[in-house]
C-alpha positions, 0 to 999 in steps of 0.5 A: 576690116579688109581681108588680104589675099596673096598671089597663091590665092589668085587661082581661087579668084579666076586669076591665072596671071604670073607675077611678071604679068601682074607686074607689067599690068600694074605699071599701066595708067590708072585710067586703063581698065586692065590696070591691075591693083597695087599690093599693100607694101610693108606688111610681109615679104610677099605683099598682100592685095586687098581682096575687094580690089582684086574682085573689082578687077576681075568683074571689070575684066569680065564686063569688058569681055561681055561676060558679066 
């Protein structure tokens, strides 16, 4: 089963983006490496994110910067 995390958990993953910044990054085209994963809608008022997708996003950004 997938683990779900919320925006308040992002600092633990190294993400310090605000909700507005994340919303803009989610609107990028799918082939853009900066595109942020979409949340899982319909589960709660604040939609959760798939932890694996968030970790993959962080890893991809680190690779883009040459830090991985």
